[in-house]
C-alpha positions as CSV (number, residue, x, y, z in Angstrom):
1,M,62.2,101.6,91.4
2,A,58.7,100.0,91.7
3,S,56.3,100.2,88.8
4,G,53.4,102.7,89.5
5,S,50.8,100.0,90.3
6,V,52.9,98.1,92.8
7,K,53.3,101.7,94.7
8,V,49.5,102.1,94.2
9,R,48.7,98.6,95.7
10,V,51.4,99.2,98.7
11,V,49.6,102.6,99.5
12,E,46.1,100.8,99.3
13,A,47.2,98.1,101.4
14,L,48.5,100.6,104.0
15,G,44.9,101.6,104.0
16,E,43.8,98.2,105.3
17,I,46.4,98.0,108.4
18,D,46.1,99.7,111.7
19,P,46.3,103.5,111.1
20,K,49.1,103.7,114.0
21,L,51.3,101.1,112.7
22,G,50.7,102.6,109.1
23,A,51.7,106.1,110.2
24,V,54.8,104.9,111.5
25,L,55.7,103.4,108.2
26,V,54.9,106.4,106.1
27,S,56.6,108.8,108.4
28,H,59.8,106.8,108.8
29,D,59.9,104.6,105.8
30,L,58.5,106.9,103.1
31,E,59.0,110.7,104.4
32,G,62.4,109.8,105.9
33,I,61.6,111.1,109.9
34,P,64.0,109.8,112.0
35,M,62.7,107.2,114.6
36,A,64.1,109.0,117.4
37,R,62.3,112.6,116.5
38,M,59.1,110.3,116.2
39,A,59.7,108.9,119.7
40,E,60.2,111.9,121.2
41,A,57.0,113.6,119.7
42,A,55.1,110.8,120.6
43,K,56.6,110.6,124.0
44,L,57.2,107.0,123.5
45,P,60.5,104.9,124.0
46,L,62.5,104.6,120.9
47,S,62.1,100.6,121.3
48,T,58.2,100.7,121.2
49,L,58.2,102.7,117.9
50,Y,60.7,99.7,116.4
51,K,58.2,97.4,117.7
52,H,55.4,99.2,115.9
53,R,57.3,99.3,112.7
54,A,58.1,95.8,112.8
55,R,54.0,94.9,113.4
56,A,53.5,97.6,110.7
57,L,55.7,95.9,108.1
58,A,54.3,92.0,109.2
59,A,50.9,93.2,108.8
60,L,51.5,95.0,105.4
61,R,52.9,91.8,104.1
62,A,50.1,89.7,105.3
63,V,48.1,92.1,103.5
64,L,49.8,91.7,100.1
65,E,50.2,87.7,100.5
66,R,46.5,87.5,101.1
67,E,45.8,89.5,98.2
68,G,48.2,87.5,96.0
69,D,50.2,90.6,95.6
70,L,53.3,89.1,97.2
71,E,54.4,85.7,97.3
72,P,54.2,83.8,100.8
73,R,57.3,83.6,102.8
74,G,58.8,80.1,103.0
75,E,59.8,78.5,106.1
76,P,63.9,79.0,106.7
């Protein structure tokens, strides 16, 4: 379980990314709404929502790395 301060920082970082992308992360990853149901409600292809989720994760990681809350990923 993540500490309270980590949760707070992630929520703050979510506020720094594109709201449409952040909404996908919050809805799916935090609230547990299935991607298929979200795609149907948004009238978008499922693959588009998965792309939005991938972009949101990358943007969230970039914010956390920039702020020093997360170690930068090394080259594989």
